[in-house]
C-alpha positions, 0 to 999 in steps of 0.5 A, a space after each residue: 500500500 502506498 502511504 503518501 502522495 502530493 498534489 496542488 491546485 489553485 482551488 481545492 473543493 471538498 464536496 461535489 454537490 450543488 455548492 461544490 460543483 457550482 464553485 468549480 465551474 465558476 473558478 475553472 474559467 481561470 483556475 486549476 480546480 480539484 474537486 473531492 467527492 466522498 463517494 460517486 460523483 452523483 451521490 449526495 444530498 443535492 441529487 436526492 433533493 426533490 422539491 425545487 429552488 425558490 426565486 421570484 419569477 412571478 410578477 405578483 411576487 416580490 423579493 420583499 415577500 421572499 425575505 419576509 417569508 424566510 424571516 418568519 420561518 426562521 423564527 426571529 433569528 435569521 440575519 436580515 441582511 443575509 436573507 435579503 442578499 440571498 433573495 436578491 441574487 436568487 433569480 440571477 443564480 437560477 438563470 445561471 443554472 438555466 443557462 448551463 442547461 438545467 431544464 425546469 418545468 414550464 407551462 402554458 399560461 392562460 394568456 397563451 404565453 409560456 413560463 416556468 411552472 411555479 409550485 408552492 411549499 410550506 412557509 411560502 406566501 406565493 408560488 415561487 418554486 422552480 422545479 424539474 418535476 419531483 426530481 429537481 436535485 437530480 436535474 441540477 446535479 446531473 447538469 453540473 456533473 456533465 459540465 464539470 467532467 467535460 471541463 479541462 481545468 477541473 479534476 475530480 477525485 472520487 471516493 476520497 475523504 478529506 481527513 483534516 485541513 492543513 494550516 500554515 503560519 502567515 504573519 500574525 495568523 494562520 491560513 488554510 493551505 490545503 488538506 490531507 485526503 484519504 484515497 480509498 481506492 488506492 489506500 493512500 493519503 494525499 497531501 493537497 496544497 491549494 491557494 483556496 480551500 472550500 468546504 462544500 461537504 453538506 450537513 450532518 443528519 447521519 448523526 441521527 438513526 433515521 435520516 432522509 440523507 445519503 450515507 455521505 452526510 456525516 458532518 465532515 466539513 463542520 468537524 474539520 473546520 472546528 478542529 482547525 479553529 473555526 466558530 460554528 453556530 446554531 447546531 441545535 437547529 436540526 430540521 426533521 423532514 416531516 414526511 419520509 416514506 415508512 417502509 422497510 425497503 425505503 429507509 431514506 426516501 423523501 416525500 417532497 413537501 410539494 405534495 402538501 403544496 399541491 393539496 396532500 393531507 396528513 392523516 391518522 391511521 383512522 383516516 382523520 386529518 390532524 394538522 388543522 388542530 396544530 396550526 392555522 396553515 394546516 399541512 402547509 405549516 413550517 416543517 418543525 410544526 408539522 414534524 412535531 405534530 406527527 411525532 406527537 400523534 405517533 406517541 399519543 396513539 402508539 402508532 408506528 407512522 402517520 399517512 400522507 394522502 393525495 389520492 383525492 387528486 386527479 390521477 394524471 395530475 399526480 403522475 405528471 407532477 410526482 413521477 419519481 414518487 409515484 414509481 417508487 411507491 408503486 414498486 413497493 406496492 403503494 399506488 398513491 393515486 388510490 391510497 395514502 403513503 405511510 410516513 415518519 419524520 427523519 433528520 433532514 437538514 442541518 441549519 447551523 454550521 461553520 460561521 461565514 460572511 457574505 463571501 462564504 469566508 470562514 474565520 480562517 483566511 483561505 478557507 470557505 464554507 458553502 451550502 449546508 455545511 455553513 452558517 450564513 444566517 439565512 436559515 435561523 431557527 428553521 430553514 424554509 423549503 427550497 432555500 437550500 439549493 438556492 443558498 448553494 448557488 448564491 454563495 458559490 458565486 459569491 465565494 468565486 468572486 471573492 477568491 478571484 479578487 485575491 488570486 494574484 496575491 495568494 501563492 500555493 504553499 510549498 513544503 507542506 508536511 506529508 502525512 505521517 502514519 509510520 506509528 500506526 497499525 491496522 485496526 484490531 476489531 472493525 466491529 468496535 467502530 460499527 458498534 460505536 457508530 450505531 450507539 451514537 446515532 441511536 442516543 442522538 435520536 432518543 435524547 437530542 431528537 425532535 423533542 428534548 429535555 435537560 436530562 436527555 441532553 445530559 445523558 447524551 453528553 456523557 455518552 458522547 464524551 465516552 465515545 470520543 475517548 474511545 475514538 481518539 484512541 483508535 484514531 491515534 493508533 490505527 490506520 485511517 478508514 472511511 468508517 473511522 473518519 466518519 465516526 470521528 467527525 460524527 462524534 464531534 458534530 454530536 458534541 457540538 449539537 448537544 452543547 448548542 442545545 444545552 445553551 438554548 434555554 427556550 423553545 424556538 423553531 426546530 429546537 423544542 425542549 420540555 424544560 423551556 417550552 416558551 420562546 424568549 422575547 429576544 434571542 440570537 444565534 448560538 455561537 461556539 468558539 473552539 478553545 485555543 488548545 483545540 487548534 492545530 499547532 
């Protein structure tokens, strides 16, 4: 087995979803770019996103309305300047995707003109969601992948895990100079030097036992940035999507919010609706409200699931607007044109992350964070539907411009230390890593899930501390592996979520605690700062 290799580029992008590939395509016009993909290039949260992307295309809608809807969904702690910036740049960013070839659904309007078919989702006061049927993420990802693979200045490394960021002293501060990368195919560590490094690694929903996310969503970028010395914020706000299909052969299959936007009802096992009892907007209430309502009804009735029903709509309408869901459910024996779908909530989106500014720059010069990995202030205490892919593209464009303005003044670091694994051996028992993995995800679901309490958080804190001690021992003495790297990162992110949740003495947005059920009159983001000793020397 080869132990080490060296490489360099202008821009190193860790992550290959909408954020990473949008940045790559922006930078490749003038730069040499390396994109790391932890799995296959078309695997990731972007690919599985169903609903769409929010932007103002309707003349009856407005940027101000998009801003206000987002602020309301964020439960009072969004950064208004960031929300305004994002909404104001939404249409231009969507046009960039359209120009690349993303084929959003169109319709013929009453006056005979053609335009984009706009749907509506929870929290939105207007129809402003551009979509490609019910597989928008797939359309976006496929287009970006095609463009990236054909570009001569973009080098894609698949099946590669970033291990840690490399910092180099520069005058009075440290600068990100690249990263150590585990190439799983060739079983070697690559040291990659870069002028700029961007974390586009997505969220951390794999920290929970039930999640709508693919396996790669293990919080890697958040954990790496924290170890490097970056602040993180709002890690207590984990969005649980209300409607994941409840079926033994469909663990991660999401049932888009657009179903409810087009009239689907949530039902108890006896067929009665329950959302009107919880919120005036019923099924179109914000996701946190809907998820808690489903969780409450399941616990109250001792039911293993609730049901989502759109069968009262025209069959052709359902098949046209939701072909992916229709075919998937049909393959499992569920005809959604005739019967309801069994659903449960599942961890879906990490609203907090690495603190960045409007240029997507972190606390460390040379290091950027874009998309779900980042905390920009856009989402606050709850993310409004279809603002996630939008954030990826808007801030990828912002980061690209910021990097370009500095490119000539920043060199590629030379003489970075190679990865040293001379003192490590093969793990003695892989089963221990798998056991710790499952234990972590289970206690996070039980104690730090949709409903929390001080006692539950204390129990989780004790367990994660013990796990981290075991993981540290493994990481120090045994050769790296995919499972070990992900477990190390998940445990770090779990600790950050627990600490953030314990600091918030109220219930707000996605954070609901039995000990503090009321919302404080005033509040702000929860910001954690690494202790100096946690930063690499």
